[in-house]
FILUMFI-52526 format. One line per 8 residues: number of its first residue (from 0); their letters; for each residue y, z, x of C-alpha. Coordinates in nm, 4 decimals. Layout:
<atoms>
NUM) a) Y Z X ~ ...
</atoms>
This chain:
<atoms>
0) maynyain) 0.8893 -1.1337 -0.7438 ~ 0.9855 -1.0929 -0.3986 ~ 0.8586 -0.8602 -0.1263 ~ 0.9993 -0.4928 -0.1564 ~ 0.8653 -0.3754 0.1689 ~ 0.8859 -0.5392 0.4975 ~ 0.6304 -0.5386 0.8284 ~ 0.6218 -0.1691 0.9924
8) ddvllqfq) 0.7895 0.0052 0.7283 ~ 0.5852 0.3395 0.6396 ~ 0.4545 0.3403 0.3055 ~ 0.2656 0.6458 0.0642 ~ -0.0581 0.4759 -0.0408 ~ -0.1387 0.6123 -0.4236 ~ -0.4608 0.7052 -0.4340 ~ -0.7011 0.5423 -0.7710
16) gpqgrdvp) -0.9568 0.7595 -0.9052 ~ -1.2277 0.6554 -1.1652 ~ -1.0808 0.4148 -1.4423 ~ -0.7427 0.4349 -1.2435 ~ -0.6487 0.8138 -1.2807 ~ -0.5061 0.9432 -0.9648 ~ -0.6502 1.1424 -0.7307 ~ -0.4379 1.4630 -0.5622
24) rqrnvyti) -0.4913 1.3794 -0.1946 ~ -0.3646 1.4710 0.1175 ~ -0.0278 1.2768 0.2056 ~ -0.1638 0.9452 0.3820 ~ 0.1410 0.7523 0.5308 ~ 0.0594 0.3877 0.6254 ~ 0.2519 0.1292 0.8248 ~ 0.2794 -0.2485 0.6675
32) tarlpiea) 0.1291 -0.4407 0.8906 ~ 0.1286 -0.7903 0.6909 ~ 0.2316 -0.9681 0.3892 ~ 0.0079 -1.1574 0.2202 ~ 0.0097 -1.4058 -0.0113 ~ 0.1463 -1.3238 -0.3594 ~ -0.1278 -1.3455 -0.6504 ~ -0.1373 -1.5732 -0.9059
40) dgrpryri) -0.0411 -1.2699 -1.1375 ~ 0.2870 -1.2301 -0.9632 ~ 0.1760 -0.8992 -0.7864 ~ 0.3039 -0.8863 -0.4092 ~ 0.0016 -0.8071 -0.1596 ~ 0.0099 -0.6270 0.1814 ~ -0.1739 -0.5359 0.4662 ~ -0.1513 -0.1664 0.5578
48) kskaekie) -0.2804 0.0316 0.8574 ~ -0.3449 0.3928 0.8288 ~ -0.1184 0.6655 1.1003 ~ -0.3722 0.9038 1.1055 ~ -0.7191 0.7185 1.1055 ~ -0.8485 0.3617 1.2049 ~ -0.8428 0.2476 0.8457 ~ -0.6683 -0.0899 0.7210
56) rvvteeqi) -0.6272 -0.1844 0.3958 ~ -0.5290 -0.4816 0.1200 ~ -0.2960 -0.3323 -0.1132 ~ -0.0803 -0.4522 -0.4383 ~ 0.2885 -0.3463 -0.4391 ~ 0.2211 -0.0811 -0.7105 ~ -0.0451 0.1114 -0.5105 ~ 0.2287 0.2112 -0.2518
64) sqlg) 0.5418 0.3675 -0.2500 ~ 0.8829 0.4702 -0.0200 ~ 0.8436 0.7272 0.2405 ~ 1.0600 1.0008 0.1997
</atoms>
């Protein structure tokens, strides 16, 4: 599987609640700061940084979506 996002792309993070349920929250915009190695199961990973707070996270591609 190839990466679908590039460094400096803005994305939305989809928060996960208990047992994978989506948690309704305000829109949190993050910027992709790095592409990380693809996991053994083929899922691309990214390091993202919040535009509103001083938070960085490592996420898989299924946890983010395009801004727009």
